[in-house]
N, C-alpha and C positions, 0 to 999 in steps of 0.2 A: 822647158824646163832643164835644170841641167842633170846630169845623171851623176849619181854618188860613186864615189871611189872607195872601194873598201879596202880595209888593210895600207894605204896609203902612211896612215899612221899608224905602228902597230907598237905595243908596248908588251915589251917580253921580260918575265919573272923566272927562275926557277923554283920560287914557293911564294903562295899568296894566300893569304883568308880565304878570298874568292873574289875571282874576275870580275863579278857581278859588281860589288861595292867598290873596286876601283874604277870600273866604268861611272859608277856615280856620280864618284868624285870629278872625273874630266869632263864631264857634262855640266857641272856645277860652274868648272873651271873653262867653259866655252869651247872646245876641241868640237872639232868637225863632226858631220856623219858621217861614218863609216872606221872613225875610228876604232881600234880594234886592241883587245887585253888580253895576253893568253898567259898562262903557268904550266910549268911542266907538273906541280901539284899546288892540289888548292885545300888547307888543312881547315876550313869551316866552307867548303861547298855546299852549294843546295839546290835541290830540284822542288817540283811542284808543293804546295799547301806548307812549305817550311820545313820538308825532309831533305833531310842530309843528303847530298851526293857525295858518293867514294870516290877519292881523283887519287889513285895510286900514282906514286912520284913515275912520271915518264912511261906509265902505260896508256894513257889516253891524250885526245886534245882537248880542251877545257880552256875556250875563249870564248870571250862576249864582245858584242857590238856597240856603237853608240847611235842611236837612232832621234830623229824627229819626225816620225812621221806626222801626216792631217789627221785630227781626231777621229772621224769617220772610219778610219782603217783599220784599228787596234784589234779587232778582234779578228782580221785577216793575216796580223805578222807572223801568228806560231804557224798559221799554215804555208806563208811564203817560206819560212824558216827551215821547215820540213820537206818543202819542195828541195831545197836546196840542198840541205844536208844528203838528202835520197838520192840525187844525184851527185853529189861528189863522193859520195861512197861506192856507187856504181862504177863510176869513171875510175875513181882509185884501186878499188877490189873487185871488178868483174863478178857484181852478188846482186841479187833482186831484193830491194829492201822496201816493206809495204811502212804505212804509216798508222797510227791508231793515233785518231782525235782526242786531243787538239794537237800534242807536241812529244809524242813517242814513235822513235827508229824501231822499227819492228825486222826480225829476219827469220821466218819459220815458227814465228811465235813467241820469240825471245828479244827483250830489249837491248839494244845495240845502242840507244842514245837517247838523248833527248833534249829538248829546247823550253828555257824559261824564257819568259818575257816578263818585265817588270817596267810601269809607267810612273811616270810623276808629273801632273799639270801644274807648270808656274803660274805665277801670280800675272803673269802676260799672257796667259792662257796658250802658252806653248808647251804641249809634251813629247817631254823627252823619255825615250824608253831605252832599257838596257834589255839587248837580245843575247841570251846565252845559252852555249852549245855544250853540251857534255857528251862524246862518244869512246866508247869502250874500242882500243885499237890492239895494243898488245897484252891483255890481262890472262894469266892463266886462272884455270877455275877457281883457284886456291885463291885468287887475287879477292874475289868476289866477299863481300860480309856474308854469313850464314843467310841473315834474311832475305837475300836477293839471289842468292846462289844458283838456285832452281828458274830463275824469270831473266836471269841475265847472262847474253854472251859479249862476245869479242870478236872482232874482223880475224883476231889471231885464231882464235878457234873455229872461226869459220872456215878459214881459208888455209891453215898451218903456215900462213907467211908473214910477218912482220911489217912495220907501215912506220913512216916517219910522220910523227904530226905536223910538222911543217909542211911536207906533201900534201896532207888532205887541208889545213890553212887555205893553203894558195888556190884548191881548187874550191872548196867552200866558201871562200872570199869572191871568187867570180859568178859561181852560180846564185851569192844571196845578194851580189850587187845587183843580178840580170832580174830576180825576181822583186825585189825591192821595188827598184825601179817599175818593172811592171804595174806594183799596186800604187805609187804615187802616180803614176798614169789611167788610174782610175780601173784597171783592167781585171776586176774583182772575178769577174764572173768566170774569166780564163784560169785564174787562182784557182778558185773554187774547184772548180771542174777537172781539173790537172789532179789537186789534191784527192777529190771523189774515185778517180780513178786506181788511186794507189793504197785507199784503204786496206785494212784488214780484217775488216767485216764488210756484210753487203746490204742493200734494201730491204727490208723485211725480216731482218735477226730483229732478233729481242735482245736490248742493252738493260743493264742494269747501271745506272751511272749515281754517285754520291753528290748529294748536295747538303748544305749546311742542316736543313732540317732532317736529314736520313737518305734512305735509298729510294728510288724511284724507277720503277719498269715500263718500258714501252716499247714499241716496236719502230726501228730505225726507218724513217720515211726518206734521209738524204740530208746533206749541207743548204742552209739559205745563204744567199749572197752575200750577207756581212759575215759567213764564218759560222754562224752557231748551228747546232747538233739539230735536227727539229726529231721530234719522237709523237710517235703515236700513241696516246693514253685514251684507251674507252674510245668515245667520240671524239674527243678534244686533239688538237694537234698544238705542241708545245713547243718551245725553242729554247736551246740550253747554250749557256755562254763558259766555257772554260770549266765543266765540270768533270770530273773522275770518270771514267767508263771504270767499274770495276769487274765486270763478266760479260759476256759475249756469249748467248743462248744460241741455239739451232733455228 
């Protein structure tokens, strides 16, 4: 199986509605896996559950990658992306990054970035995924909207230094290429084990997660080999995919 070269093809924009949207267009035009779309600013960036992603001009890294993974590995993609981003940030800024399942980059309880994976299955049966990354690099506290100001941080606020998005992009491309190829090799166990080691919460803690039908509370047991979250709810063990963790209790 040939390796995927991330960033070999890269489209760069000063402003774009969404790198995810442009990535979807490139997928339909047949561009190869690993093709990247970067923007200095997004006017309609989005996060999970359709929420807007605040993308201040030249303050962060806003990039999406085009992927065509085997269908059985879709739930592992955010985990592979999380590992790649955490490792890239640590190499760039020498900070310890933890991960909040399934897609948040955390520093001391505050969000420094996030990952969004959107999949589309074609009539041929091939699945195309756009994996987007938003990382807060040079945001000052006043750059964050009021509703997230207490929850977000940036590398500038953490270290007092400014960073070049292109430098993080190069590191992220290399790290994501590594973990994506591990995924395609079928090394799910390795990805899950490494992700668990970085979790911002531990087995035994109580998690409150948001599902379509409402909130669910259970004791965290670990991650399954397909990347799902396992909660012990009473006498029953249940798996969750792509849910949102709204609270972590002791």
